[in-house]
N, C-alpha and C positions, 0 to 999 in steps of 0.2 A: 207759599201756598198760592194756588192759582185763583184768580177772580173770575175766570171764564166759567160760564154755566155748563155743567156736564150734560151733553145731549145723548150720549150712548150709555145704555144701561146693561148691555150684555151682548153675547154672540149667539145668534139664532141657530146657525149651522155652519159646518165646514164642508167645502166641496171636495169630493174625491172623483177625479176623472177616470173614465174607463173606455176601452175600445171593445171590450167583450162584456156586455151588460149581463148576460146570463151567468158567466163565470164570477163576476164581481158580486152579484146577488147571492150566489152559493157561498162564496168566501165570507162575506160579512154576516150573512144570516146563519149559515150552517157551520162553517169552520170556526168563526169567532163567536157564534152564538148570540149575536145582537138581535133584539126584537126589531122586526121591520114594521114601520108605522105607515109608510106610503109605498105603493108599488104601481108605477105608471109606465109599463113597458111601451105603451103607445106614444108616450111623450119622451121616453128615454131617461127616466130618473126613478130612483127609489130612495127612501130615507130609513136609516137605522138609528136606533136610540142607544146611547151609551150611559145614560143616567143623568148627565148634565149638559150634553151637547149632542145635537143631531148630526150624523154624517149623511150628507146628500151625495149619493153615488149617481153620477151623470154621464151620459154618452155625450161628451163635450162637442164633438164634431156635429152630431145631430142637432145640437142647440146652437150651432153657428159659431162655436168657439174653437180656437186652436187646441189640439190635444197636446198636453205636456204632463208628464208624471210629476207628482209632488216630491221634491228631493229632501225636504226637511221633515223629519218624522212627526206624525201626530202622536202625542203621548197618551196612551190608553191606560187609565188607572186600573190596577189590580191590587189585591191585598197581599199577595205573595208572588213575586216575579218568578222565582224558581219553579213553584208548582204550576203556575199558569203557563210558563214556557214548556214544561214537560207535557202538559195536557195538549197544547197546540202542536208540539212536535209529534205527538201521537195521532194527530189529525193531518199530518203531512206538511206542516209549516216548517220551513228551513230558516234558521236564525243566522245572523251575521255576527260571528264572534261569541265570546262568553258574556255572561251577565256582567255589566259594568257597574261598579260601585263608585259614586262620586264623593262619598263622605257624608252625603245627606239623603241620597236616594239610590235605588237600584234600577237599572234599565236593561232591557234586552231588545235588540234591534232586529227587524224583519221587514218584509215587503209583501204587498198584496200581489195577486197574479199579474197586474199591470205594471208592477215595479214601483208603486207609490210607497214611500217610506213610512213605516209605523214603528212604534216601540211599546213594549209593556213597561209601565212605570209605577214605582211605589216610593213615596217619600217617607223615610223613617225618622228623620230629625225635624224638629219644629222649625217653622219659618222664623227668620230673624227680621223683624220690621226695620226698614230703612227709610229715611226721609227722602 
């Protein structure tokens, strides 16, 4: 057990870079159906709520950052991966491969219009605590 005082109590947001701010807003707000809580096109960012984590969609270059897509998928929780995948396919989302079953969860991989990696995720087996 660590004797170091814990300073960090959570994650406030995850950044999602874009080069096409309008397309990203449409994708996260309309295609994925996430509620938008902040919209600052004049500053090049918008925030979308997932229930437990805010996705901050930013025009990286406008904020003075290098633009790079996110290659490791953000896992978006859903109650049923198959039905959520079908709904998103009906909205034009293309998935990479079949639903993947790890033995503890289901995953379905896709990307946003900029190529940022995303996945639908549902854990169906309980977590096993480890020390």
